[in-house]
C-alpha positions as a Markdown table, in Angstrom:
| # | Residue | x | y | z |
|---|---|---|---|---|
| 1 | Met | 49.0 | -58.2 | 43.2 |
| 2 | Thr | 52.4 | -57.8 | 42.1 |
| 3 | Val | 55.5 | -54.9 | 43.1 |
| 4 | Asn | 58.1 | -53.9 | 40.2 |
| 5 | Thr | 61.4 | -54.0 | 41.8 |
| 6 | Ala | 62.9 | -53.0 | 38.8 |
| 7 | Pro | 65.4 | -50.1 | 39.9 |
| 8 | Lys | 64.1 | -47.2 | 38.0 |
| 9 | Pro | 66.0 | -45.9 | 34.7 |
| 10 | Val | 69.0 | -43.0 | 35.5 |
| 11 | Lys | 68.2 | -40.0 | 33.7 |
| 12 | Thr | 71.8 | -38.6 | 32.5 |
| 13 | Arg | 70.6 | -35.9 | 30.5 |
| 14 | Gly | 70.4 | -34.0 | 32.6 |
| 15 | Ile | 73.8 | -35.1 | 34.7 |
| 16 | Glu | 75.5 | -35.4 | 31.1 |
| 17 | Thr | 74.3 | -31.3 | 30.1 |
| 18 | Ala | 75.2 | -30.1 | 34.0 |
| 19 | Arg | 78.7 | -31.9 | 33.1 |
| 20 | Ala | 78.8 | -29.9 | 29.4 |
| 21 | Arg | 77.6 | -27.0 | 31.4 |
| 22 | Gln | 80.5 | -27.1 | 34.0 |
| 23 | Ala | 83.2 | -27.9 | 31.6 |
| 24 | Phe | 81.4 | -24.5 | 28.8 |
| 25 | Trp | 82.1 | -21.7 | 32.0 |
| 26 | Leu | 86.0 | -23.7 | 32.9 |
| 27 | Leu | 87.2 | -23.3 | 29.5 |
| 28 | Leu | 85.7 | -20.1 | 29.1 |
| 29 | Pro | 88.9 | -18.0 | 30.2 |
| 30 | Thr | 91.0 | -19.7 | 27.8 |
| 31 | Leu | 89.1 | -19.5 | 25.2 |
| 32 | Ile | 88.6 | -15.3 | 25.7 |
| 33 | Ala | 92.6 | -15.5 | 26.3 |
| 34 | Ile | 92.4 | -17.5 | 22.9 |
| 35 | Ala | 90.0 | -15.4 | 21.3 |
| 36 | Leu | 92.6 | -12.4 | 22.8 |
| 37 | Val | 96.5 | -13.7 | 21.6 |
| 38 | Ala | 95.3 | -15.3 | 18.6 |
| 39 | Gly | 91.6 | -14.0 | 17.0 |
| 40 | Tyr | 92.8 | -10.7 | 16.9 |
| 41 | Pro | 96.2 | -10.4 | 15.7 |
| 42 | Leu | 94.0 | -13.1 | 13.2 |
| 43 | Tyr | 91.3 | -10.4 | 12.3 |
| 44 | Arg | 93.7 | -7.2 | 12.0 |
| 45 | Thr | 95.6 | -9.8 | 9.4 |
| 46 | Ile | 92.3 | -10.1 | 7.4 |
| 47 | Tyr | 91.4 | -6.3 | 7.8 |
| 48 | Phe | 94.8 | -5.1 | 6.7 |
| 49 | Ser | 95.0 | -7.5 | 4.2 |
| 50 | Met | 92.2 | -5.3 | 1.5 |
| 51 | Phe | 94.2 | -2.0 | 2.5 |
| 52 | Glu | 97.5 | -0.9 | 0.3 |
| 53 | Ala | 99.5 | 0.1 | 3.4 |
| 54 | Asn | 103.2 | 1.2 | 4.1 |
| 55 | Leu | 104.3 | -0.7 | 7.4 |
| 56 | Thr | 105.7 | 2.8 | 8.3 |
| 57 | Ala | 102.3 | 4.2 | 8.1 |
| 58 | Pro | 100.0 | 1.8 | 9.0 |
| 59 | Asp | 97.1 | 4.6 | 9.4 |
| 60 | Gln | 97.5 | 5.8 | 5.6 |
| 61 | Lys | 95.8 | 2.9 | 3.6 |
| 62 | Thr | 93.7 | 2.8 | 0.7 |
| 63 | Phe | 91.0 | 0.2 | 0.4 |
| 64 | Ile | 91.6 | -2.6 | -2.8 |
| 65 | Gly | 89.1 | -5.6 | -2.0 |
| 66 | Leu | 91.4 | -8.2 | -3.6 |
| 67 | Gly | 93.8 | -5.6 | -5.2 |
| 68 | Asn | 96.3 | -7.4 | -2.8 |
| 69 | Phe | 95.3 | -11.5 | -4.3 |
| 70 | Trp | 94.7 | -11.0 | -8.7 |
| 71 | Phe | 95.2 | -7.2 | -9.4 |
| 72 | Thr | 95.7 | -6.5 | -13.4 |
| 73 | Thr | 95.8 | -2.9 | -14.4 |
| 74 | Glu | 95.2 | -1.6 | -17.6 |
| 75 | Asp | 98.6 | -1.9 | -18.9 |
| 76 | Gly | 98.6 | -6.0 | -18.3 |
| 77 | Ile | 100.8 | -5.2 | -15.6 |
| 78 | Ala | 99.8 | -7.9 | -12.9 |
| 79 | Leu | 100.2 | -7.0 | -9.3 |
| 80 | Gly | 98.7 | -9.2 | -7.3 |
| 81 | Phe | 100.8 | -11.7 | -5.5 |
| 82 | Leu | 98.4 | -15.1 | -6.7 |
| 83 | Gln | 99.4 | -14.0 | -10.4 |
| 84 | Asp | 103.3 | -14.6 | -8.9 |
| 85 | Pro | 105.7 | -17.1 | -9.8 |
| 86 | Gln | 107.4 | -16.5 | -7.7 |
| 87 | Trp | 105.2 | -17.3 | -5.0 |
| 88 | Trp | 103.2 | -20.5 | -6.8 |
| 89 | Gly | 106.8 | -21.9 | -6.7 |
| 90 | Ala | 107.6 | -20.6 | -2.6 |
| 91 | Val | 104.4 | -23.0 | -1.9 |
| 92 | Lys | 105.3 | -26.2 | -4.5 |
| 93 | Asn | 108.4 | -26.1 | -2.2 |
| 94 | Thr | 106.9 | -25.6 | 1.6 |
| 95 | Leu | 104.2 | -28.5 | 0.6 |
| 96 | Leu | 107.0 | -30.7 | -0.5 |
| 97 | Phe | 109.1 | -30.1 | 2.0 |
| 98 | Thr | 106.3 | -30.4 | 4.3 |
| 99 | Val | 105.1 | -34.8 | 2.6 |
| 100 | Ile | 108.9 | -35.6 | 2.5 |
| 101 | Ser | 109.4 | -34.2 | 6.3 |
| 102 | Val | 106.7 | -35.1 | 7.9 |
| 103 | Phe | 106.1 | -38.7 | 5.8 |
| 104 | Leu | 110.3 | -39.5 | 6.6 |
| 105 | Glu | 109.4 | -38.6 | 10.5 |
| 106 | Thr | 106.4 | -40.3 | 11.1 |
| 107 | Val | 108.2 | -43.2 | 9.8 |
| 108 | Phe | 111.5 | -43.2 | 11.8 |
| 109 | Gly | 109.2 | -42.2 | 13.8 |
| 110 | Met | 107.3 | -45.2 | 14.9 |
| 111 | Ile | 110.2 | -47.3 | 14.7 |
| 112 | Ile | 111.5 | -45.6 | 17.5 |
| 113 | Ala | 109.4 | -45.0 | 19.5 |
| 114 | Leu | 108.5 | -48.5 | 19.4 |
| 115 | Val | 111.7 | -49.6 | 19.7 |
| 116 | Val | 112.0 | -47.5 | 23.8 |
| 117 | Asn | 108.0 | -48.8 | 23.7 |
| 118 | Ser | 109.8 | -52.3 | 24.5 |
| 119 | Ala | 111.3 | -53.5 | 27.8 |
| 120 | Phe | 115.3 | -53.4 | 27.9 |
| 121 | Lys | 117.9 | -52.3 | 29.9 |
| 122 | Gly | 119.1 | -48.3 | 29.2 |
| 123 | Arg | 116.1 | -47.7 | 27.7 |
| 124 | Gly | 115.7 | -44.8 | 30.3 |
| 125 | Phe | 118.9 | -43.4 | 29.0 |
| 126 | Leu | 117.8 | -44.1 | 24.9 |
| 127 | Arg | 114.2 | -42.5 | 26.1 |
| 128 | Thr | 116.2 | -39.1 | 27.6 |
| 129 | Ala | 119.0 | -38.6 | 24.4 |
| 130 | Met | 116.7 | -39.1 | 21.9 |
| 131 | Leu | 115.7 | -35.9 | 22.4 |
| 132 | Val | 118.5 | -33.9 | 22.0 |
| 133 | Pro | 118.3 | -32.6 | 18.2 |
| 134 | Trp | 115.4 | -32.2 | 19.0 |
| 135 | Ala | 115.9 | -29.6 | 22.5 |
| 136 | Ile | 119.0 | -28.0 | 20.5 |
| 137 | Pro | 117.7 | -24.4 | 19.1 |
| 138 | Thr | 116.6 | -24.5 | 15.8 |
| 139 | Val | 118.1 | -21.6 | 14.7 |
| 140 | Val | 121.6 | -23.2 | 15.5 |
| 141 | Ser | 121.1 | -26.5 | 14.4 |
| 142 | Ala | 120.6 | -24.9 | 11.2 |
| 143 | Gln | 124.1 | -22.8 | 11.6 |
| 144 | Met | 125.4 | -26.5 | 12.7 |
| 145 | Trp | 124.5 | -28.4 | 9.4 |
| 146 | Ala | 125.2 | -25.3 | 7.2 |
| 147 | Tyr | 128.9 | -25.1 | 8.1 |
| 148 | Leu | 128.1 | -29.2 | 7.9 |
| 149 | Tyr | 127.5 | -28.8 | 4.1 |
| 150 | Asn | 130.1 | -26.4 | 3.2 |
| 151 | Asp | 131.9 | -28.4 | 0.4 |
| 152 | Ser | 135.4 | -27.0 | 1.7 |
| 153 | Phe | 135.3 | -27.6 | 5.5 |
| 154 | Gly | 132.0 | -29.1 | 5.7 |
| 155 | Leu | 132.0 | -32.7 | 6.6 |
| 156 | Val | 129.0 | -33.8 | 4.6 |
| 157 | Gly | 129.7 | -31.3 | 1.4 |
| 158 | Arg | 133.2 | -32.2 | 1.6 |
| 159 | Gly | 134.3 | -35.2 | 3.4 |
| 160 | Val | 131.6 | -37.1 | 2.8 |
| 161 | Leu | 129.7 | -35.7 | -0.4 |
| 162 | Gly | 133.3 | -34.9 | -2.1 |
| 163 | Gly | 133.2 | -37.9 | -4.9 |
| 164 | Val | 129.5 | -37.7 | -5.1 |
| 165 | Ala | 127.5 | -35.5 | -7.7 |
| 166 | Leu | 125.5 | -33.7 | -5.8 |
| 167 | Leu | 127.6 | -30.6 | -6.1 |
| 168 | Ala | 125.0 | -28.0 | -7.7 |
| 169 | Ser | 128.4 | -26.1 | -8.8 |
| 170 | Ser | 132.5 | -25.8 | -7.9 |
| 171 | Asn | 131.5 | -23.7 | -5.6 |
| 172 | Glu | 128.2 | -24.8 | -3.2 |
| 173 | Phe | 127.1 | -27.3 | -1.7 |
| 174 | Leu | 123.2 | -25.3 | -1.5 |
| 175 | Gly | 122.4 | -25.6 | -5.4 |
| 176 | Val | 119.0 | -24.4 | -6.5 |
| 177 | Glu | 117.6 | -27.7 | -6.4 |
| 178 | Gln | 119.8 | -29.1 | -3.7 |
| 179 | Arg | 118.6 | -26.8 | -1.2 |
| 180 | Ile | 114.9 | -28.7 | -0.8 |
| 181 | Trp | 116.6 | -31.9 | 0.2 |
| 182 | Ala | 119.6 | -30.9 | 2.3 |
| 183 | Met | 116.2 | -28.1 | 4.6 |
| 184 | Ile | 114.6 | -32.3 | 5.1 |
| 185 | Ala | 117.9 | -33.3 | 6.0 |
| 186 | Val | 118.3 | -31.1 | 8.7 |
| 187 | Asp | 114.1 | -31.0 | 9.5 |
| 188 | Val | 114.3 | -34.9 | 10.1 |
| 189 | Trp | 117.0 | -35.0 | 12.1 |
| 190 | Lys | 116.1 | -32.1 | 14.2 |
| 191 | Thr | 112.5 | -32.8 | 14.8 |
| 192 | Thr | 112.2 | -37.3 | 14.4 |
| 193 | Ser | 112.6 | -37.1 | 17.8 |
| 194 | Phe | 109.8 | -35.4 | 18.9 |
| 195 | Met | 107.2 | -37.2 | 17.0 |
| 196 | Ala | 108.4 | -40.7 | 18.3 |
| 197 | Leu | 108.0 | -38.6 | 21.3 |
| 198 | Leu | 104.6 | -37.9 | 20.7 |
| 199 | Ile | 103.7 | -41.7 | 19.2 |
| 200 | Leu | 105.1 | -42.9 | 22.1 |
| 201 | Ala | 102.7 | -41.5 | 24.5 |
| 202 | Gly | 100.4 | -43.2 | 22.2 |
| 203 | Leu | 101.5 | -46.5 | 22.9 |
| 204 | Gln | 102.0 | -46.0 | 26.6 |
| 205 | Ser | 98.0 | -46.1 | 26.6 |
| 206 | Leu | 97.5 | -49.0 | 24.6 |
| 207 | Pro | 96.2 | -51.7 | 27.1 |
| 208 | Ser | 98.4 | -54.2 | 27.3 |
| 209 | Asp | 96.4 | -57.1 | 27.8 |
| 210 | Met | 95.1 | -56.6 | 23.7 |
| 211 | Tyr | 98.2 | -58.2 | 23.1 |
| 212 | Glu | 98.6 | -60.6 | 25.2 |
| 213 | Ala | 95.6 | -61.8 | 23.9 |
| 214 | Ala | 96.3 | -61.5 | 20.3 |
| 215 | Asp | 99.7 | -63.8 | 21.6 |
| 216 | Met | 97.1 | -66.7 | 22.8 |
| 217 | Asp | 95.4 | -66.2 | 19.0 |
| 218 | Gly | 98.8 | -66.8 | 16.9 |
| 219 | Ala | 98.6 | -63.1 | 16.1 |
| 220 | Ser | 102.0 | -62.1 | 14.4 |
| 221 | Lys | 103.1 | -59.0 | 15.4 |
| 222 | Trp | 103.2 | -57.9 | 11.9 |
| 223 | Thr | 99.7 | -58.3 | 12.5 |
| 224 | Gln | 99.4 | -56.9 | 16.3 |
| 225 | Phe | 101.0 | -53.6 | 14.4 |
| 226 | Trp | 98.4 | -53.7 | 11.4 |
| 227 | Arg | 95.2 | -54.5 | 13.1 |
| 228 | Leu | 95.4 | -53.7 | 16.6 |
| 229 | Thr | 98.0 | -51.0 | 17.3 |
| 230 | Leu | 97.8 | -48.9 | 14.1 |
| 231 | Pro | 94.1 | -48.5 | 14.1 |
| 232 | Leu | 93.9 | -47.7 | 17.9 |
| 233 | Leu | 96.8 | -44.8 | 17.5 |
| 234 | Arg | 95.2 | -42.8 | 15.1 |
| 235 | Pro | 94.1 | -39.7 | 17.6 |
| 236 | Ala | 97.8 | -40.0 | 18.7 |
| 237 | Leu | 99.2 | -39.9 | 15.6 |
| 238 | Leu | 96.6 | -37.5 | 14.5 |
| 239 | Val | 97.7 | -34.9 | 17.0 |
| 240 | Ala | 101.5 | -35.1 | 15.9 |
| 241 | Leu | 100.6 | -35.1 | 12.1 |
| 242 | Val | 99.0 | -31.7 | 13.1 |
| 243 | Phe | 102.0 | -30.5 | 15.2 |
| 244 | Arg | 104.2 | -31.2 | 12.6 |
| 245 | Ser | 102.5 | -30.2 | 9.6 |
| 246 | Leu | 102.3 | -27.0 | 10.7 |
| 247 | Asp | 105.4 | -26.4 | 11.7 |
| 248 | Ala | 106.8 | -27.4 | 8.2 |
| 249 | Leu | 104.4 | -25.4 | 6.7 |
| 250 | Arg | 105.6 | -22.1 | 8.7 |
| 251 | Val | 108.7 | -23.1 | 8.1 |
| 252 | Phe | 111.1 | -19.9 | 8.0 |
| 253 | Asp | 114.1 | -20.2 | 10.4 |
| 254 | Ile | 115.7 | -23.4 | 8.8 |
| 255 | Met | 115.7 | -21.9 | 5.1 |
| 256 | Ser | 116.8 | -18.4 | 6.6 |
| 257 | Val | 120.0 | -19.2 | 7.8 |
| 258 | Met | 121.0 | -22.0 | 6.1 |
| 259 | Leu | 120.5 | -19.5 | 2.8 |
| 260 | Gly | 119.9 | -16.1 | 3.8 |
| 261 | Asn | 116.4 | -14.4 | 3.6 |
| 262 | Val | 116.1 | -13.4 | -0.4 |
| 263 | Ser | 116.8 | -17.1 | -1.0 |
| 264 | Ala | 114.2 | -18.2 | 2.5 |
| 265 | Ala | 111.2 | -16.0 | 0.1 |
| 266 | Arg | 111.6 | -17.9 | -3.2 |
| 267 | Thr | 111.7 | -21.0 | -1.6 |
| 268 | Ser | 108.6 | -21.6 | 1.4 |
| 269 | Met | 105.5 | -19.2 | 2.0 |
| 270 | Thr | 106.6 | -17.5 | 5.3 |
| 271 | Gly | 110.1 | -16.2 | 2.9 |
| 272 | Tyr | 107.8 | -14.5 | 0.4 |
| 273 | Ala | 105.9 | -12.7 | 3.3 |
| 274 | Arg | 108.8 | -12.0 | 5.6 |
| 275 | Gln | 110.1 | -10.1 | 2.5 |
| 276 | Ala | 106.4 | -8.8 | 1.2 |
| 277 | Leu | 105.8 | -7.2 | 5.0 |
| 278 | Ile | 110.0 | -6.6 | 6.1 |
| 279 | Asp | 111.7 | -6.0 | 3.5 |
| 280 | Asn | 109.1 | -4.4 | 0.8 |
| 281 | Gln | 107.5 | -2.7 | 3.8 |
| 282 | Leu | 103.8 | -3.9 | 1.8 |
| 283 | Leu | 101.7 | -4.6 | 4.8 |
| 284 | Gly | 98.2 | -4.9 | 2.5 |
| 285 | Met | 100.6 | -7.5 | 0.8 |
| 286 | Gly | 102.1 | -9.3 | 3.3 |
| 287 | Ser | 99.2 | -9.4 | 5.4 |
| 288 | Ala | 97.3 | -11.0 | 2.2 |
| 289 | Val | 99.8 | -13.3 | 2.1 |
| 290 | Ser | 99.8 | -14.0 | 5.7 |
| 291 | Val | 96.0 | -14.8 | 4.8 |
| 292 | Ala | 96.5 | -17.2 | 2.3 |
| 293 | Val | 98.8 | -19.2 | 4.4 |
| 294 | Phe | 96.9 | -19.4 | 7.1 |
| 295 | Val | 94.1 | -20.8 | 4.6 |
| 296 | Ile | 96.5 | -23.4 | 2.8 |
| 297 | Ile | 97.1 | -24.5 | 6.4 |
| 298 | Met | 93.3 | -24.9 | 7.5 |
| 299 | Val | 92.5 | -26.5 | 4.6 |
| 300 | Ile | 95.5 | -29.5 | 5.6 |
| 301 | Val | 94.2 | -29.6 | 9.3 |
| 302 | Val | 90.5 | -30.6 | 7.9 |
| 303 | Ile | 91.3 | -32.5 | 5.1 |
| 304 | Tyr | 94.1 | -34.5 | 8.0 |
| 305 | Val | 91.2 | -34.8 | 10.5 |
| 306 | Thr | 88.5 | -36.4 | 8.1 |
| 307 | Ala | 91.1 | -38.2 | 6.1 |
| 308 | Phe | 91.9 | -40.4 | 10.2 |
| 309 | Arg | 87.6 | -40.3 | 11.2 |
| 310 | Val | 88.6 | -39.6 | 13.8 |
| 311 | Lys | 86.1 | -38.5 | 16.3 |
| 312 | Phe | 86.5 | -36.0 | 19.8 |
| 313 | Asp | 84.2 | -36.7 | 22.1 |
């Protein structure tokens, strides 16, 4: 007679269920707070987007369905903001601003993160100093760069670019075609350090013995970066890209300070929404534009998650 001495299999399903239940109850207060702080305003914004209402008298509203988005009168007059060429111009400018600035910030941030992640004398000071541009308030940075771009007394507008054919006119550096690139330069200068900080956090979480094994196998630093570092940095890069893309798609303060509210309305989606809601007092129209901005941002986040193939386990 043989006795089965093999250990009994551990039932992990019950343990995982209990942990998931415990995690849910721990997260429930946070989920409730998010629903109240973010969910309710979002619901009210979607609700008012279906009405024609004035900001000063929100109770006196008229239901018009999707009229704020797309509506043409019997006389052929287009009233929906999706029929406004100025809106599509703002969308184009915002997407251009987002793609170029986030790309440059990711490239420069990766380079800075790789440098400060290595061991060298003064690394601690450099890590602290690189956050100075990001720590400066955006309004202060925008005003500072507006002075630098001034063609009369600005260091960039007159001293550096005085002889270069980049001036939109004889009086102003921030012309129609140059304004986006000027805004991109400001945003890259300010937030590259923030991108570097997020990437640096991901680099420090990678195991060092992996690189030691790669060195023993004769892999070059370039091969290690493409085959080891970059694939393992996908979660950190996704977080960094989502954060920066959200900020870039909602850009308003830089353009408002440097260009004024009127020009900002023609340059960014949030500036267009502000003009409809605050300047024109159109609560329904402003809410509809805000819903469109929310949908565009949500689609881009879904594209990020799908493209990076990150699993949130």
